[in-house]
C-alpha atoms as an extended CHARMM CRD file, in Angstrom:
* protein
*
       116  EXT
         1         1  GLN       CA            -18.6890000000       14.8320000000       -6.0920000000  PROA      1               0.0000000000
         2         2  VAL       CA            -18.9630000000       10.9500000000       -6.6150000000  PROA      2               0.0000000000
         3         3  GLN       CA            -18.2100000000        9.2660000000       -9.8850000000  PROA      3               0.0000000000
         4         4  LEU       CA            -19.6070000000        5.4290000000      -10.8350000000  PROA      4               0.0000000000
         5         5  VAL       CA            -18.3570000000        3.4630000000      -13.7150000000  PROA      5               0.0000000000
         6         6  GLU       CA            -20.0820000000        0.5300000000      -14.3390000000  PROA      6               0.0000000000
         7         7  SER       CA            -18.2850000000       -2.2920000000      -16.8030000000  PROA      7               0.0000000000
         8         8  GLY       CA            -19.1240000000       -6.1730000000      -17.5850000000  PROA      8               0.0000000000
         9         9  GLY       CA            -23.0240000000       -6.1680000000      -18.9100000000  PROA      9               0.0000000000
        10        10  GLY       CA            -23.6270000000       -8.0790000000      -22.4480000000  PROA      10              0.0000000000
        11        11  LEU       CA            -25.1660000000      -10.6360000000      -23.6560000000  PROA      11              0.0000000000
        12        12  VAL       CA            -25.9490000000      -14.1970000000      -22.1630000000  PROA      12              0.0000000000
        13        13  GLN       CA            -27.7810000000      -17.3190000000      -22.6550000000  PROA      13              0.0000000000
        14        14  ALA       CA            -30.5790000000      -18.3940000000      -20.4510000000  PROA      14              0.0000000000
        15        15  GLY       CA            -28.1510000000      -20.5030000000      -17.1120000000  PROA      15              0.0000000000
        16        16  GLY       CA            -25.0000000000      -18.4360000000      -18.0230000000  PROA      16              0.0000000000
        17        17  SER       CA            -23.2330000000      -15.7760000000      -15.5740000000  PROA      17              0.0000000000
        18        18  LEU       CA            -22.2860000000      -12.1660000000      -16.0770000000  PROA      18              0.0000000000
        19        19  ARG       CA            -19.8710000000       -9.9080000000      -13.3630000000  PROA      19              0.0000000000
        20        20  LEU       CA            -20.6730000000       -6.6210000000      -13.1550000000  PROA      20              0.0000000000
        21        21  SER       CA            -18.1270000000       -3.9050000000      -11.9550000000  PROA      21              0.0000000000
        22        22  CYS       CA            -18.3690000000       -0.5960000000      -11.0580000000  PROA      22              0.0000000000
        23        23  ALA       CA            -15.7360000000        1.6670000000       -9.6910000000  PROA      23              0.0000000000
        24        24  ALA       CA            -16.2830000000        5.0600000000       -7.6980000000  PROA      24              0.0000000000
        25        25  SER       CA            -13.8560000000        8.1600000000       -7.8560000000  PROA      25              0.0000000000
        26        26  GLY       CA            -13.8080000000       11.6370000000       -6.5870000000  PROA      26              0.0000000000
        27        27  ARG       CA            -14.8530000000       11.2500000000       -2.4560000000  PROA      27              0.0000000000
        28        28  ALA       CA            -15.6960000000        7.7730000000       -2.3670000000  PROA      28              0.0000000000
        29        29  PHE       CA            -14.7090000000        6.7890000000        1.0040000000  PROA      29              0.0000000000
        30        30  MET       CA            -17.9150000000        8.2170000000        2.4690000000  PROA      30              0.0000000000
        31        31  LEU       CA            -19.4900000000        5.7920000000        0.0870000000  PROA      31              0.0000000000
        32        32  ASN       CA            -20.9940000000        3.3460000000        3.2930000000  PROA      32              0.0000000000
        33        33  TYR       CA            -23.5970000000        2.0340000000        0.8880000000  PROA      33              0.0000000000
        34        34  MET       CA            -22.9010000000        0.3580000000       -2.7110000000  PROA      34              0.0000000000
        35        35  GLY       CA            -25.4920000000       -1.3560000000       -4.3850000000  PROA      35              0.0000000000
        36        36  TRP       CA            -27.2200000000       -2.9650000000       -8.1650000000  PROA      36              0.0000000000
        37        37  TYR       CA            -30.4170000000       -1.5580000000       -9.1920000000  PROA      37              0.0000000000
        38        38  ARG       CA            -32.3300000000       -2.8510000000      -12.3260000000  PROA      38              0.0000000000
        39        39  GLN       CA            -34.5640000000       -1.8060000000      -14.3550000000  PROA      39              0.0000000000
        40        40  ALA       CA            -36.5150000000       -3.1490000000      -17.0530000000  PROA      40              0.0000000000
        41        41  PRO       CA            -38.8810000000       -2.2860000000      -20.0910000000  PROA      41              0.0000000000
        42        42  GLY       CA            -41.8200000000       -0.7040000000      -18.4270000000  PROA      42              0.0000000000
        43        43  LYS       CA            -40.7780000000       -1.5240000000      -15.1820000000  PROA      43              0.0000000000
        44        44  GLU       CA            -39.5850000000        1.0870000000      -12.0540000000  PROA      44              0.0000000000
        45        45  ARG       CA            -36.0520000000        0.9080000000      -11.0020000000  PROA      45              0.0000000000
        46        46  GLY       CA            -35.3420000000       -1.5400000000       -8.1480000000  PROA      46              0.0000000000
        47        47  LEU       CA            -32.9970000000       -2.9420000000       -5.5540000000  PROA      47              0.0000000000
        48        48  VAL       CA            -30.9980000000       -5.7730000000       -7.0790000000  PROA      48              0.0000000000
        49        49  ALA       CA            -28.5690000000       -5.8250000000       -3.8920000000  PROA      49              0.0000000000
        50        50  ILE       CA            -26.4670000000       -3.5710000000       -1.5820000000  PROA      50              0.0000000000
        51        51  ILE       CA            -23.6620000000       -4.0830000000        0.5850000000  PROA      51              0.0000000000
        52        52  THR       CA            -22.3770000000       -1.6180000000        3.4370000000  PROA      52              0.0000000000
        53        53  GLY       CA            -18.9450000000       -0.8300000000        4.2850000000  PROA      53              0.0000000000
        54        54  ALA       CA            -18.8490000000       -3.4300000000        7.0300000000  PROA      54              0.0000000000
        55        55  GLY       CA            -20.2040000000       -6.1320000000        4.9100000000  PROA      55              0.0000000000
        56        56  THR       CA            -23.6540000000       -6.7540000000        5.1450000000  PROA      56              0.0000000000
        57        57  THR       CA            -25.7490000000       -7.1720000000        2.4770000000  PROA      57              0.0000000000
        58        58  SER       CA            -29.3600000000       -7.4320000000        1.2610000000  PROA      58              0.0000000000
        59        59  TYR       CA            -30.4310000000       -8.9430000000       -1.9780000000  PROA      59              0.0000000000
        60        60  ALA       CA            -34.0880000000       -8.8150000000       -3.9330000000  PROA      60              0.0000000000
        61        61  ASP       CA            -35.5670000000      -12.2420000000       -3.4900000000  PROA      61              0.0000000000
        62        62  SER       CA            -35.9110000000      -12.9870000000       -7.2280000000  PROA      62              0.0000000000
        63        63  VAL       CA            -31.9470000000      -12.8310000000       -6.9960000000  PROA      63              0.0000000000
        64        64  LYS       CA            -31.0320000000      -14.6750000000       -3.8580000000  PROA      64              0.0000000000
        65        65  GLY       CA            -28.8690000000      -17.9620000000       -4.0640000000  PROA      65              0.0000000000
        66        66  ARG       CA            -28.2440000000      -16.8860000000       -7.5990000000  PROA      66              0.0000000000
        67        67  PHE       CA            -26.1470000000      -13.2710000000       -7.2830000000  PROA      67              0.0000000000
        68        68  THR       CA            -23.5300000000      -12.3770000000       -4.7910000000  PROA      68              0.0000000000
        69        69  ILE       CA            -22.5250000000       -8.7970000000       -4.0550000000  PROA      69              0.0000000000
        70        70  SER       CA            -19.1160000000       -8.0710000000       -2.9480000000  PROA      70              0.0000000000
        71        71  ARG       CA            -16.8430000000       -5.2670000000       -2.6220000000  PROA      71              0.0000000000
        72        72  ASP       CA            -13.4800000000       -3.6580000000       -2.5170000000  PROA      72              0.0000000000
        73        73  ASN       CA            -12.9290000000       -1.1120000000        0.1340000000  PROA      73              0.0000000000
        74        74  ALA       CA             -9.2250000000       -0.6190000000       -0.8530000000  PROA      74              0.0000000000
        75        75  LYS       CA            -10.1710000000       -0.0940000000       -4.6270000000  PROA      75              0.0000000000
        76        76  ASN       CA            -13.4740000000        1.3980000000       -4.0120000000  PROA      76              0.0000000000
        77        77  THR       CA            -15.5120000000       -1.1190000000       -6.2260000000  PROA      77              0.0000000000
        78        78  VAL       CA            -18.5670000000       -3.1080000000       -6.2330000000  PROA      78              0.0000000000
        79        79  TYR       CA            -18.9970000000       -6.3000000000       -7.9440000000  PROA      79              0.0000000000
        80        80  LEU       CA            -21.9730000000       -8.0590000000       -8.7870000000  PROA      80              0.0000000000
        81        81  GLN       CA            -21.4350000000      -11.7210000000       -9.5870000000  PROA      81              0.0000000000
        82        82  MET       CA            -24.5930000000      -13.2740000000      -11.3130000000  PROA      82              0.0000000000
        83        83  ASN       CA            -25.1300000000      -16.7960000000      -12.0370000000  PROA      83              0.0000000000
        84        84  SER       CA            -28.0990000000      -19.0100000000      -13.2320000000  PROA      84              0.0000000000
        85        85  LEU       CA            -29.3310000000      -15.8630000000      -15.1110000000  PROA      85              0.0000000000
        86        86  LYS       CA            -32.7700000000      -15.9340000000      -16.4620000000  PROA      86              0.0000000000
        87        87  PRO       CA            -34.1330000000      -14.0730000000      -19.3360000000  PROA      87              0.0000000000
        88        88  ASP       CA            -36.5250000000      -12.1080000000      -16.3780000000  PROA      88              0.0000000000
        89        89  ASP       CA            -33.2770000000      -11.0560000000      -15.6180000000  PROA      89              0.0000000000
        90        90  THR       CA            -33.0590000000       -8.6470000000      -18.5190000000  PROA      90              0.0000000000
        91        91  ALA       CA            -32.8280000000       -4.9800000000      -17.7900000000  PROA      91              0.0000000000
        92        92  VAL       CA            -30.5720000000       -1.9140000000      -17.2730000000  PROA      92              0.0000000000
        93        93  TYR       CA            -28.3700000000       -2.3530000000      -14.2390000000  PROA      93              0.0000000000
        94        94  TYR       CA            -27.8960000000        0.8910000000      -12.7060000000  PROA      94              0.0000000000
        95        95  CYS       CA            -24.6750000000        0.9220000000       -9.7230000000  PROA      95              0.0000000000
        96        96  GLY       CA            -26.0410000000        3.3040000000       -6.7130000000  PROA      96              0.0000000000
        97        97  ALA       CA            -23.9820000000        4.4370000000       -3.5750000000  PROA      97              0.0000000000
        98        98  GLY       CA            -23.7230000000        6.6610000000       -0.8110000000  PROA      98              0.0000000000
        99        99  PRO       CA            -23.1260000000        8.1390000000        2.1890000000  PROA      99              0.0000000000
       100       100  SER       CA            -27.4080000000        6.6720000000        3.9070000000  PROA      100             0.0000000000
       101       101  ARG       CA            -30.1350000000        5.6040000000        1.9860000000  PROA      101             0.0000000000
       102       102  PRO       CA            -31.2440000000        6.4960000000       -0.0810000000  PROA      102             0.0000000000
       103       103  ILE       CA            -28.8870000000        6.2340000000       -2.5710000000  PROA      103             0.0000000000
       104       104  SER       CA            -27.5190000000       10.0390000000       -3.7880000000  PROA      104             0.0000000000
       105       105  TYR       CA            -24.8870000000        8.7780000000       -6.8580000000  PROA      105             0.0000000000
       106       106  TRP       CA            -26.0630000000        6.7560000000       -9.7250000000  PROA      106             0.0000000000
       107       107  GLY       CA            -23.7740000000        5.0690000000      -12.6850000000  PROA      107             0.0000000000
       108       108  GLN       CA            -24.7060000000        5.2110000000      -16.2720000000  PROA      108             0.0000000000
       109       109  GLY       CA            -26.2400000000        1.9000000000      -16.1540000000  PROA      109             0.0000000000
       110       110  THR       CA            -24.6550000000       -0.7620000000      -18.3830000000  PROA      110             0.0000000000
       111       111  GLN       CA            -27.0790000000       -3.4880000000      -20.2750000000  PROA      111             0.0000000000
       112       112  VAL       CA            -27.3590000000       -7.1330000000      -19.8960000000  PROA      112             0.0000000000
       113       113  THR       CA            -29.8510000000       -9.1820000000      -21.9370000000  PROA      113             0.0000000000
       114       114  VAL       CA            -30.5950000000      -12.9210000000      -20.7610000000  PROA      114             0.0000000000
       115       115  SER       CA            -31.6280000000      -14.6600000000      -23.9980000000  PROA      115             0.0000000000
       116       116  SER       CA            -33.9100000000      -17.5210000000      -23.9000000000  PROA      116             0.0000000000
């Protein structure tokens, strides 16, 4: 089994920055894909950014140039640096991971609120 624990959410003003972290434990060695998804009220959960064990990344168009995903394989941890935050970025952010896609494991979610 795999456990994912997120941290770093909170309240920030528009234009500000936050950094999310997600630490994996258990059978973390098999997590080739680690990423961040978000769900706003009344909307479906969608991909924000994802990274492979080799460092290949993919981003949602809405966050390109503002968000950066990275991972520390030695610590089984994935990060999401979020800059130039907008009110539209307000959502619950979920860490997701798995050996392949679709994602197999999910964290509990962390709230990000961007005030205007």
